[in-house]
N, C-alpha and C positions, 0 to 999 in steps of 0.2 A: 828371503828366498827359502822355499821348502825343498828339501831333497828327499826323494822317495826311492829307496833301493829295493829292488825285487830280484828274486832268483830266477834265472832263466829256466824255462821248462824243458824237460828232457823226456825221451821215450824209453820204454823197456821192451826188450825183445830178445830173440835168441834163435835156436835151431831145434827142429823136431827130427829125430832119427829113429829108424826101426819101425815106423808105422807101416803095417802090412795090409791094412784094409779098414774100411769105415772111417770114422773121424773121431776126434777127441775134443773136449772143451777145456780151456785153461782160463784162469782168472788172475788178475793182478789186484792186490790190496782189497779183495772181497768187493770190488766195485765193477770193473769192466771184465766181461767174459767174451772170449772169441772162440770160434770153431775152427779147427785146423783139420784139413782133409788130406794132406799130403806131407811127405817129408820135405824139409827145407826151412827157410827162415820165416819168422813171424815177428810182428811188432804190434803192440797195443797202441791205440790212438790216443789214449788218455795221457796228458802231459803231467809229469811229476817234477816238482821243484827240486833244485839242487839241495843236497843234504837230507832229503826226505827218504825214509825207508820204503822199500818195496818188498812184496812177498808174492811170488807166482806159484799157484797151485793147480794141479790137475783136478778138475771138478767132475769130469765124465770121461771114462775110459772108452776105447773103441769096443763095439759089441759084435761086429761081424767081420772077421773073426774076433773073438774075445781076446783082449790084451790088457795087461796092467802096465800103465805108464807112470813114470815118476819124474820129478823135476830135481835138477841139481843147479848149483850156483843161483838159486832162486830167491835168496833172502840177503839183502844188504842195503846200502844207502846209495842214492844217486850221487856221483862224484864229478860234477862239471862236464859230463858228456852223456850221450845216449848209452844205455846198457844194452849190450849185444851178446852176452855170453851165457844167458840162461839156456840150459839144455833140458829137453824133454826126451826121454828114452824109454 
């Protein structure tokens, strides 16, 4: 009998706060990029295995009006559940 153990996939997400116009782009692990057009929650569709590191970055700031956004709690490892605490402000 063969036993094949795999890690459950989890999603990375969080909240955007302070967006006053336009939209911004964020990316996880330099692979999946999403556009966020309003304050509120977001979640990447890419599944990440338990124990795998993730890194969320702002790749394009809003232009109209111009804002500079930054990410916090954006680098860590997935720990047996979806990540929901990345903050973009």
